[in-house]
C-alpha positions as CSV (number, residue, x, y, z in Angstrom):
1,M,3.7,-94.6,-29.0
2,N,5.4,-97.1,-26.5
3,A,6.2,-98.1,-22.9
4,E,9.7,-96.2,-23.0
5,T,7.7,-93.4,-24.1
6,G,5.3,-93.8,-20.7
7,K,8.6,-95.0,-19.0
8,M,10.5,-91.1,-19.7
9,L,6.6,-89.4,-19.0
10,I,6.7,-91.2,-15.0
11,W,10.3,-90.1,-14.8
12,A,9.3,-85.9,-16.2
13,G,6.8,-85.9,-14.1
14,S,7.6,-88.1,-10.9
15,I,10.8,-85.5,-11.3
16,L,8.6,-81.8,-12.2
17,L,6.7,-83.5,-9.1
18,L,9.4,-83.2,-6.8
19,G,11.1,-79.9,-7.7
20,G,7.3,-78.0,-6.9
21,I,7.5,-79.9,-3.5
22,L,11.0,-78.9,-3.3
23,V,10.6,-75.3,-4.3
24,Y,7.0,-74.9,-1.5
25,F,8.2,-76.1,0.8
26,F,12.4,-74.7,1.0
27,H,11.6,-71.4,-1.3
28,D,12.5,-69.0,1.5
29,K,15.9,-71.7,1.6
30,L,16.2,-71.4,-1.4
31,H,17.0,-67.2,-2.6
32,W,20.0,-67.8,-3.4
33,I,18.5,-69.2,-7.5
34,G,19.4,-67.2,-10.1
35,R,21.6,-65.1,-8.3
36,L,24.4,-67.0,-8.8
37,P,27.9,-65.1,-10.0
38,G,27.9,-64.4,-13.9
39,D,24.4,-63.9,-14.2
40,I,22.7,-61.0,-16.0
41,R,20.8,-58.3,-14.2
42,I,20.7,-55.4,-15.6
43,E,18.4,-52.4,-13.7
44,K,17.8,-48.6,-15.4
45,G,14.2,-47.1,-14.2
46,N,11.4,-49.0,-15.0
47,T,13.4,-51.4,-17.4
48,K,15.0,-54.6,-16.2
49,F,16.8,-57.5,-18.0
50,Y,17.6,-60.6,-16.4
51,F,19.5,-63.5,-17.4
52,P,20.8,-66.6,-15.4
53,I,23.8,-67.8,-17.6
54,T,24.9,-69.3,-14.8
55,T,22.1,-70.5,-13.2
56,M,20.9,-72.2,-16.4
57,I,24.2,-73.5,-16.6
58,L,24.3,-75.2,-13.5
59,F,20.7,-77.0,-14.5
60,S,21.8,-77.8,-17.0
61,I,24.5,-80.0,-15.7
62,L,21.9,-81.6,-13.1
63,I,19.6,-82.6,-15.5
64,S,21.3,-84.2,-17.2
65,V,23.3,-86.4,-14.3
66,I,19.8,-87.4,-13.7
67,V,18.4,-88.7,-16.9
68,R,22.3,-91.0,-16.5
69,F,21.4,-91.7,-14.6
70,V,18.1,-93.1,-15.0
71,R,19.0,-94.6,-17.8
72,K,20.8,-96.7,-16.4
73,F,18.0,-98.7,-14.5
């Protein structure tokens, strides 16, 4: 391990902490996450299948933008 690894771990921890704080305080306003058009949800009887593909794509783009921003600085 080197100093760069430590910096990346600090950034990752900070982002996770910020995400946790946002979910904790704004959980009632984030009900749309996982219910976007394109997310697959099948409920039949006692069986539920859920595949949030659109939500995963959105989060992937967001994380990519954050990583590029962090690498610039």
